[in-house]
KOLTOR-594063 format. One record per residue (C-alpha): residue in one letter; x, y, z. Coordinates in steps of 0.02 Angstrom, whole numbers, plus 50000, padded with zeros to 5 digits. Each point is the difference from the previous one (the first is absolute). Layout:
// residues N
AXYZ/...
This chain:
// residues 675
M514554917650775/E500294984650107/Y498164998150046/S499465002349819/R501084985149949/T499744988050145/D498225004350059/E500644998250177/K498605002850126/S498815001649851/L500615017649967/A500394998149814/G498405008949947/T500345014750115/A501815000949943/H499505000249817/E498735013750034/L501335010650085/L501184997449855/R498635005749879/D499655015750100/I501855004150016/S500334997349815/T498535011149951/R500225014250124/M501855000150044/P500934988949876/E501685007250052/V499854990050162/L500194984049897/K501685005149927/A500934989950130/H498924984649966/I499605000649815/Q501414988349953/E499364987450126/I498245001349929/C500654997649824/M501014984750051/S498464992750083/L498985002749841/Q501374992349895/D499984984350108/E498084998949996/A499805002649812/P498774987749922/N500184990049840/E499004987249900/K500154987050137/K500115010650156/S498825013350068/N500505014850106/D499555003150181/P498385010350013/G500915012750110/A501175004349857/V498705011649926/D500205011950147/N501895000349979/L499775003149814/K498855014650034/A501225007450126/C501424998149877/A498965007849859/S499575015050107/F501835002150048/A500564998349819/S498865014049944/K501085012350100/Y501684991350016/A500184989849841/K501914999850009/E499944990650166/I499154985049917/P501184985849946/Q500364999049814/D500794982749995/R499354986549886/K499364988650139/F498895013450074/V499325005249829/Q499634981649962/A499124998350167/M498885015049959/T499654992749828/N499464983650080/F498855009550118/A499255009049849/L499634983449914/Y499594988350144/G499715010850154/T498494996350110/P498895009050034/A499995009549835/E500335016050096/A501774993750029/A500295000349812/K499405017949991/H501255005950132/A501414990149920/V499685009049834/T500025016750091/I501714996050074/I500704994849831/M499345015249908/T500555012050136/A501734993750044/S500694989949854/E501185008049874/K499364988349864/K498145002850030/E499515001049815/M500824983449958/L499294991550154/A498275006949960/R500054992949824/E500534983050067/L498614999950130/V498685004949873/G500564986249883/K499974986850137/C498295005850064/V499184999949828/K500804984449928/G498914984950033/F498835009150118/E498584989050054/Y498665002850131/G500364988750148/G501794997149945/E501545001450111/G500095017650073/F498645007149886/L499415012450133/S501795005850028/R500215002649813/L498425010749994/A500625010450147/T501705002049916/L499205005749837/S498925012350095/Q501475008150087/L501104999949846/M498605008349903/L500115014250125/L501885001450023/S500674994449831/P498615002449871/D501145001049849/Q500664982450028/V498264992750035/N499215008649850/Q501174990249887/E498894985450047/G498465011150022/D498804989649896/A500474983850088/V499845008250172/S498285007249956/D499404983149937/I500544991950162/A499135013150107/I498385001049901/Q499724983949904/D500844987550117/I499495007850166/L498625013250003/L498794992549875/Q500144982250066/V498974992650141/R500754984450076/T499154999850170/P498204993949987/S498735012750060/T498474996250104/L498395006449922/S498775007550123/E498505011649995/D500635008650157/P501055015349948/L501004999150162/V500544982349958/E500495005149824/Y501095014050070/S500864995450161/W501625003850092/S501294987050046/T501465002950117/S501094988649893/I500435001649816/D500284985649880/E501294998849862/E498835004849858/C499415016050084/E501795004550045/A500544997149820/K498635011649937/C500555013450122/W501784999249935/A499375000149821/L499035016150033/K501565007850075/I501004995449845/L498765009549891/V499925015150116/N501885001150026/R500225000849813/I498965015950002/R500885007150152/S501714997949920/H499505006449828/S501035015549965/E499195006449839/P498405009950038/D499555000849814/T499824981149986/L499384996750176/S498164998249957/E500424986149876/F500594989150145/A498915007250138/D498254999849925/P499824980849996/V500674998650178/Y498855013850064/K498554990749920/V500484983950089/L500145009050167/S498355009149972/N499124983749962/L500684992150159/V499405014950102/S498285001349919/N499674981249990/H500524996350180/G501594990949954/E499334989649856/C501334998449865/S499514984049910/P498995000949838/S499024984950062/K499555008950164/S500714985450098/T501295008650112/P499994991750173/A499085009550135/T501545002350109/H501035006849855/K498815014149955/P500235011350153/R501894997749993/L500075004849818/R498815014750021/L501005006550148/L501644998349905/A499255009049850/T499505014850109/R501735000750078/L500844999449831/F498885014249939/L500525010350151/K501834996249965/L499825004949817/C499245016650052/L501575004350097/K500755006049836/K499305014549902/H499984992249827/T499184983850059/D498785009150113/A499375009549848/L499484983449921/L498744996350138/T498385007149929/P498635007450111/T498914984849962/A501384988050054/F500325010750153/N498174998950051/A500074981149985/L501584999950104/A499165010750133/L498554987850014/V501184986850070/A499595009150163/F498354990349993/D500804982849979/P499014987350103/L501584993250083/L500795009550144/P501794994049964/V499895007449825/R499305016750060/S501225001250145/S501554996249897/Y499415011649861/F499815014750118/Q501624996150089/R500965001849836/L498985015149944/K500305009550163/K501844995649995/Y500265007849829/L498895015050036/G500885003050165/R501665001049908/Q499245011749869/K500414988049860/L498254999049925/P499085014549917/Q498565009050080/R498574989949925/F500434984950108/F499475009650156/T498214997249940/I500014981350034/P500085000050192/F498365009650009/L499104984949928/L500144991650170/A498455009150064/F499084983350001/E501484989150053/P499314986550117/N501684996650084/T500185012150144/A501904999450011/L500315003149814/K498785014549992/S500625008150160/E501844998449953/T499705007149826/A498975014550068/T501395004250122/W501274999049858/I498965011949894/R499935012750140/S501874998350030/R500335003849817/A498835015050009/N500975005950152/F501624997849906/F499445010649853/F499345013250120/E501665000750092/V500905002149834/K498885014749961/T500335007450173/Q501884998749978/Q499985005049816/P498605012649972/T500305000549812/S499814981049984/K498414992449930/A500304983250081/N498635002050129/M498715000549859/V500254982049947/M498664992250110/E498735013649957/S500234998849811/V499794981150007/F498155003250033/A499635003049815/R500834983549956/L498994991250135/L498365006449926/S500554994249827/L500444982850069/L498314998750088/A499105005049840/H500754984349920/H499674988850149/P499164983949939/D498675001250137/Y499555018149969/D498145003849990/A499105016750004/T498644994650121/A499835009350164/A500534985150105/D501554996749895/L500515018349997/V499905000650190/D501044984249997/F501315008349890/A500025015050117/R500954988450119/Y501535001649889/I499865018950006/V499785000250189/F501504988450020/Y501035012049893/L499425015450098/Q500354991950168/S501774996049945/V500465015949905/A498815014650032/T500395014550115/E499185016850020/D501355007749891/N499954988149853/L498134996049996/S499695014849883/L501244993049874/I499224982750009/F498275007649974/N500655010049852/I500704984249921/A498304991550021/Q499195014749910/R501254999549858/V499634981849965/K498235005049954/Q500675011549865/M500914985849912/R499674984349898/D500724982750022/A501564997249894/I500324981750042/T498444993149916/P499135014749916/S498134997150013/P498475008650076/T499884986050128/Y501685003450080/D499735018849984/D498424998150103/N500944989350125/L501235014250025/Y498615012850022/H499094989150127/L501614997550097/S500435018549990/D498325004650077/L500194986250128/A501755005950046/Q499415018150021/L498544994550108/T501124988950108/I501285013850021/R498645012250053/K499354987850130/F501774996850058/E500275018750013/D498415002550103/A500434985750116/H501685008150040/N499385018050005/W501245004449863/S499785012749861/I500374997249815/Q500825015149922/T499985005249817/M501554994249908/P500805014149900/G501184989049898/K499744988149856/V499894981250022/R500494989549851/L499594981749982/P500994985649921/T499764999549812/S500164981149999/L498394998950102/F498995015649955/T499595010649847/E499175017050007/V498185003449955/R500325012549860/D498225006049974/H499625013850126/E498114997649999/E500164981350027/A501235003050142/Q498775012250078/Q498594987349991/I501074986550079/A500545011750139/E498225005250042/K499284982549998/N499964989850160/Y500404982049955/L499634992650171/P498374990250018/E498875001350151/G500604991050152/V501825005149993/E500205015450109/E499334992850161/G500924983849968/V501655009249980/E499655010650154/G499694984350102/L501564992049929/V501085014950051/R499265000250176/T500244981350019/S501815000949944/M500345013950126/R499154990550140/N500974984149961/A501625009949990/R499695007350173/S499574983250076/Q501544992349920/G501095013850072/K499274997650173/K500304981349988/R501835002849958/R500225012250143/S499174988050120/E501114985649945/A501545011050014/H499515005250175/E499754981950053/N501714995749931/G500795014450094/D500645008549842/E499545018350008/R500895004349837/V498924989649885/P498465011450002/K501075015049953/R500774990849855/A498314994049943/K499445018149988/Q501575007249927/L500354987449862/P498344999849907/I499645018650011/R500745012249877/K499485017450054/G500215016049907/P499845011950150/P501505005150107/K500614989550143/E498995009750128/K498424993549922/K500654982250002/I500255001050187/K498305007750022/A499194986549895/T500614986250115/K499265008450154/T498345007249949/P498494988650007/K498664995349876/K500235008749833/T501865003250006/K500334982650065/R498924993149863/K501065009449876/S501584991550058/E499264982750011/D499155000149833/G501614995149918/E499824982850078/V499344986949882/T498964986150072/S499884983949903/S498534994150104/E498835011849910/R498684991749895/R499095006649850/K498405009750033/S498835008849882/G498545011850021/R498615006749893/V499615018550007/H499895015049883/A501535005349902/S500575017850004/G500415010849853/G501705007649977/K500835014949920/Y501624997949909/A501295013149960/E500345002749816/R501785001849936/D500665004149828/D501724992450011/E501064999849845/E501134987150081/D498644987850056/D500734986049896/E501745001350074/E500664988950137/M499615006150175/V501575008950059/E499395006050168/G500074983550089/V501424990449922/A501604997550096/A501604994049921/W500354981550004/R501544990149953/Y499924985849876/E501144985050015/G501085005949856/G500475015750096/E498855012749917/V499165012450118/V498325004849923/N498785013850042/G498125000449978/D500105004449816/G501054984649965/D501555010649970/V501684993750059/I500615013050124/G501574991150057/E500924983750014/D500764990450143/D501874997849999/E499944982650073/V499234990649855/D501294986249972/G499514983350069/D498205005150030/R499354984249917/D501004988650115/L499515010050152/Q498184999849950/E500044981349985/E500674998750176/E498735012250069/D498594989949923/E500614983250063/E498364996050082/E499234999049827/D500944984149955/V499014984449967/E500324992350169/E499575015250105/K500885002450164/E498675011450073/E498544992450092/T498405005049912/P498525001550119/E498634987449977/P498195005849996/E499574991850165/P499535014950110/E498525004949892/P498954990449873/E500485003249821/P498725008349887/T499334990749850/P500435005849825/K498925013149916/P498314993149945/S499075005649847/P498925015850009/N498414989450002/A500684989750143/K500455015950093/K498225006749988/A499264983350052/A501164999650150/S499515017950042/A498164995650010/G500314986050124/A501465006550102/G499485017850041/K500995015949990/G501744994450044/G500134981549962/K500215000449812/K501385012549984/A501364990850094/S500084986649867/R499635011849855/K501425012050033/R501244986150016/
């Protein structure tokens, strides 16, 4: 406490960080000091003529975290409440206003009255650039989440401020350039206009999050979802005049993706994200800027790791097959394997659970997503290129035990039609990818000396993505036809062999580095973490000792991001496909869906049915805000800059891709195209 106030020996930053950690993880430790913290905040409160100390925001956050669990310990006297009100109106940075509102709404006995007063003061005479305008936006954002009834009394005025006065206006002149990388660039700092737009987006989204009437939700949510979708699809452009500054675009696009993820934490708002909007959200994985991709996947993995997002979001990490940044690709691949291990352990401990099927059933969703990929083409070279996604998936998920299920899912896709955009074009895309997936799985099977067994059960696919081919004769013709052009089989075979060779060399490199560092435990962990094996433990031990083929089996789970795209031209092979007459083809896939918990407390199974509720639901909104603190406009986390590896250029047009292919050879064109 002393160091946080005096900055003696330059330890104020460290002291504030410790206070934040204590308040978040063990707030009861602060019981003996909370009065002192509150007195300090009362003395530092800002006003129209005086600004607060920048370190006050950390004390406010600590106090807000403490208040969420021990509200009665917070002072209720008029001076302290006035101090929090001043922070809400004049606090700097704007994050301070957000925490002050949280304290008021959590601990005050007159929260409704105080909320109405704050809303009135924030709305009255609001002007961009005026005194404390960023703090007012932050206050409105938090009040919209914690006290929506009071804010909605001024709902039209708040919406006009967020949309008309902030989002649709461009006050910072933009620099026109023909270079796409200049028109869309990352900046480590954020100016007032971009920060204001971020708070305006949060106001709109928090209104949806706090809406308690499902019947009228779409009335408020549809326009906001459209705004977020446009930001995602248009790379952060929100101005009708297309004049958003280059450094604002990636910030706004990243925030839109994060807000989409946050909305999908609740069942009723997750249902509003259509498959088309989901596909656009998934394609943020190809953003040309590393800070955007890295932060996006950090948030995605966080929510998926806590089982807060539904199953379809597990599809997105597999789009990193062409990720040029070694660290991001390697970390994500390791995370995928760890989740696969987790689901497998659940199945081992609970034999009746279907949780271990999550990663396998995602494969159908991945093929659907690839069928709608903007760079998809049915040429031999492009299909071999797209096989990289399938190989990346197999390396991360496939084992000898589950390969038959994955192969069966690939077969079932060929018996369906596309339901997202019904058309023969997308149907053919699915059939091409189904044949490609079956071929890749067969080559993967041969390379590992595994054996695919016939699946006795039924596999049902998501009705939001697939519809059944009703005509039996047509289904028979589709099943018997080989959609792969010449030049695919050998290319896929070479791709599988190359991926295995690179995986082995990568594993040897790690073992060599571990040996040089004197750490004998690292090689064991490197083998144990990525590999999810179906056989008993005796086989695991054997696999780590036997040479060649068995060793290859254990190391194939390693994903190397140094691989480059290669294609070959040889004869395609025909294929036979099992026919199924399944009366439940159009139902959601049940075998493969674990239960996940939405933010509202509902525990949902694969059919979308609520199978239980959490008891600890009260205060979830406040807690969620604290857990997602790194999402605030002035982010505390250090986002990696794209210095280690050159950034890829944005996707060129199809004609430009073919021209580049003619001059660059087999591998040169695809690095830029897939990005």
